[in-house]
C-alpha positions, 0 to 999 in steps of 0.5 A, spaced: 273 461 596 266 460 594 265 459 587 261 464 583 255 459 582 254 460 589 255 467 590 251 470 584 244 467 586 245 471 593 247 477 590 241 477 585 237 476 591 240 482 595 238 487 589 232 483 586 226 486 591 229 493 590 229 492 582 222 489 582 219 495 586 223 500 582 221 497 575 213 497 577 213 504 580 216 507 574 211 502 570 205 504 574 207 512 573 207 511 566 202 506 564 196 510 565 197 515 560 196 509 555 188 510 556 188 517 554 183 518 549 180 523 544 185 528 540 191 526 544 191 519 545 195 517 538 200 522 541 201 520 548 200 512 547 206 510 544 210 513 550 207 509 556 207 503 552 214 503 549 217 505 556 213 500 560 215 494 555 222 496 555 222 496 563 219 489 563 224 487 558 230 490 562 227 487 568 227 480 565 234 481 562 237 483 569 234 476 572 236 472 567 242 474 562 246 479 566 247 473 572 249 468 566 254 473 563 257 474 570 257 467 571 261 466 564 265 472 564 267 472 572 269 465 573 277 463 573 278 471 575 284 472 579 284 468 586 276 468 586 273 461 583 280 458 581 285 454 584 293 452 583 295 452 576 288 455 574 289 461 578 296 462 575 294 461 568 287 464 567 283 462 561 276 463 558 273 470 555 273 473 562 280 474 563 281 476 556 276 482 557 280 483 563 287 484 560 284 488 554 281 493 559 287 493 563 291 494 557 287 500 554 285 503 561 292 503 565 295 509 560 289 513 562 290 512 570 297 513 569 297 520 565 293 526 566 295 528 559 292 522 556 286 523 560 285 530 557 286 527 550 280 522 552 276 527 554 277 531 548 276 525 544 269 524 547 267 531 546 269 531 539 265 524 538 259 528 541 260 534 536 261 529 530 254 525 532 250 532 533 253 534 526 250 528 523 244 532 523 247 538 520 250 535 514 243 531 513 246 524 514 240 524 520 234 527 518 230 531 524 223 530 524 217 532 529 213 526 529 214 519 525 210 518 519 204 513 520 201 507 516 194 510 516 188 507 511 187 514 508 189 520 505 186 526 502 187 530 496 185 537 496 185 541 490 184 549 489 181 551 482 182 558 479 177 563 482 171 564 478 171 557 476 164 554 474 162 548 478 162 544 472 169 545 471 171 543 478 167 536 477 170 535 471 177 535 474 175 531 480 173 526 476 179 525 472 183 525 478 178 520 481 179 516 475 187 516 476 186 514 483 181 508 482 186 505 477 191 504 483 191 497 486 192 500 493 186 504 493 180 501 496 174 506 494 174 514 494 169 519 495 169 526 491 166 533 494 165 539 489 162 545 491 161 543 498 166 541 504 167 534 505 165 531 512 169 534 518 176 530 519 182 532 524 185 535 518 179 539 516 178 541 523 185 544 524 186 547 517 179 549 516 177 545 510 169 545 513 169 553 511 170 551 503 163 552 500 165 555 494 165 552 487 173 552 486 175 548 492 174 540 492 176 534 496 177 527 494 177 522 500 181 516 498 181 510 502 186 504 502 186 497 503 188 494 509 195 494 511 196 487 511 194 487 503 199 492 501 207 492 502 208 500 502 206 505 507 200 510 506 206 515 506 210 512 501 203 511 497 201 518 497 208 521 495 208 516 489 202 518 487 203 526 488 207 527 481 201 524 477 196 528 481 200 534 480 200 533 472 193 532 472 191 538 476 196 542 472 192 541 466 186 544 469 190 550 472 189 548 479 193 547 485 193 540 488 195 538 496 196 531 498 194 531 505 195 525 510 192 524 516 197 525 522 201 524 526 203 531 525 203 537 529 196 540 529 197 546 524 194 549 518 200 546 514 207 544 515 210 550 512 207 557 514 210 564 513 206 569 516 207 576 512 206 582 516 206 589 514 203 596 514 199 596 507 196 590 503 200 591 497 207 589 501 203 583 504 202 580 497 203 573 498 205 571 491 212 574 492 213 569 498 209 563 494 214 565 489 220 564 494 217 557 496 216 555 489 224 556 487 226 551 493 227 544 491 222 539 494 217 544 496 210 542 494 203 543 495 204 551 495 198 555 496 197 562 499 191 566 502 191 571 496 186 569 491 186 571 484 182 576 481 175 573 478 171 577 474 164 579 477 158 583 473 154 588 477 147 589 474 144 596 476 137 597 474 136 603 469 130 605 474 128 611 469 128 607 463 124 601 467 119 606 470 117 609 463 116 602 460 112 600 467 116 594 469 117 594 476 125 594 479 123 587 483 120 584 477 127 585 474 131 582 480 126 576 480 127 575 473 135 575 473 135 570 480 130 565 476 134 565 470 141 563 474 138 560 480 131 558 478 125 560 481 118 556 483 113 559 478 107 555 480 106 548 484 103 542 481 097 538 486 097 531 482 093 528 488 099 523 489 105 527 492 104 529 500 106 536 498 105 540 492 111 539 487 114 546 485 115 548 478 121 551 477 124 555 471 131 556 470 136 557 464 139 551 461 146 550 464 149 552 457 146 558 457 148 560 464 155 561 462 156 568 460 151 574 460 149 574 453 143 569 454 141 572 460 141 579 457 137 577 451 131 575 456 125 579 454 121 583 459 114 585 458 112 592 458 106 595 460 104 597 453 105 589 451 111 590 448 117 585 449 123 589 451 130 585 452 133 585 459 139 589 456 135 595 455 133 595 463 140 594 466 147 597 466 153 592 466 159 594 471 165 589 470 169 588 476 172 583 481 170 579 486 171 581 493 177 578 496 178 575 504 182 579 508 186 575 514 188 578 521 191 574 527 191 577 534 188 583 530 194 584 526 193 584 518 196 578 515 197 574 509 199 567 509 203 562 504 203 555 505 207 549 503 209 542 504 216 538 504 217 532 500 223 528 496 229 525 500 229 529 506 221 529 507 222 534 513 219 541 513 224 544 518 230 543 512 225 546 507 224 552 512 231 553 512 232 552 504 227 557 503 230 563 507 236 564 501 230 566 496 226 571 501 230 577 498 225 577 492 219 577 497 220 584 499 217 590 495 223 594 492 224 600 496 221 597 502 227 595 506 230 589 509 224 583 510 225 582 517 224 575 520 221 572 527 222 565 529 220 564 536 216 570 538 210 574 535 210 580 531 208 586 535 208 592 531 207 591 523 207 598 522 214 599 522 216 595 516 215 588 513 216 582 516 215 574 516 213 570 522 215 563 521 209 558 523 207 551 522 211 545 524 217 549 526 213 553 532 210 546 534 217 543 534 220 549 538 215 549 543 215 542 544 222 541 545 223 547 549 218 545 554 221 538 554 228 540 554 226 544 561 223 538 564 229 534 562 233 539 565 229 539 572 229 531 572 237 531 571 237 536 577 233 532 581 236 525 580 243 529 581 240 531 588 238 524 590 244 521 588 248 526 592 244 524 598 245 517 597 253 517 596 254 524 600 258 526 595 258 532 590 263 528 585 260 521 585 253 523 582 257 527 576 261 520 574 255 516 575 251 521 570 256 522 565 254 516 561 247 520 559 250 525 554 254 519 551 248 516 549 248 520 543 255 517 540 251 511 539 244 514 538 246 518 532 250 514 528 245 508 529 240 512 526 245 514 520 247 507 519 239 505 518 237 511 515 232 512 520 229 519 522 230 522 529 
């Protein structure tokens, strides 16, 4: 008999060309995906890079490690490669493994009952492995956290907050962040929207132009100069940022740059119903707030902010000979400023406007405004309070629709130990009973399809990361199933057997038995 050292090179040469061809074919099919640019680039590139690298490493192992292991494990095996006493008393690791496998597998070959017990044990191991996600020893998540060089702090001030108060809160938050060693620099935006980023585009931050909302763009030092990832830094700073915001009666959200689904928020509850009172998002926000580890809670419902509507007393104004337009111009100039004249100094390219405006401290409240004197036709000075009627009220609130249906939104994010919005969503559900108004019936829930008839009752449609996760895994699962069917048909054509391909493909689901406990052992998210 030829020795294994002479047999292995020939066997390797026989399968070498097909192995190389199959590997290069798969790499050629996957690698072009790495050059996808734009919005989908960061999502697509890890797949072809990791898969191609894994194929290349597998090919190198097939040509180096596998032949070496075959040489070490298969020598002195029975009558092949051994002579005389060596063949009768084999030594080495190979014969020991052979005896071990024989001792373990022979009982299953001789007993049908034991084979069924083995199958039951495998099924039980699969169930236990999948159950690790149920008991939260393995945390399921849509995408892993990335180590970016920035994050954003979004703060919502109470409705009607003056711009000066917004800027003061912004300054206090910025002063805290500037003291952190990981923060390189930051920029604040009060009363205007920050430059459009990925988050701003998806979450519509570019529409924020009032005095209440504001942003802090925080840039971190390079990854080589810090030990923590950007997500860990943001989570560590969040509690103190929330305490500072609470002193200003504000809500704060620490928004990280994805990877993450392009959604308005990781947790989104869409509340539908026949009338506005039943769709009040404050009840849903309360359910969010009573759930542990739910942070960044916000809603589309705006607080009541006072508004004063000044109505000109036309009869009084006309009796004094004061035009209505003059009264409107005076109020506008006092609060927003008005150009009374232009200065031609001979040095400026354009005339310099001379603007009249009340001082900042006099713009708070209506007392200083109503005390402004206006000159009547007879030369008498009349205070503005005699010419206008003050009607108190509240500012108009925005109303949202989706697919032409009226809707209210509740937003939230997940922090803490699990740090996966899917677990937070299921933790919120027990607290939803209080979100429904009394005498309105049970609050319906919709998971995978959109509500069509909101006039029959009140219901919640779960959106956000859950919707993206469901759609993604639904489509990927269908594609994976088609791939398994195609593989089965190819193997059937190769072996001309319907049973042999099932035996060959049986290890595919068995990988879960190793994958899930491995994630639990290393504390990694799946």
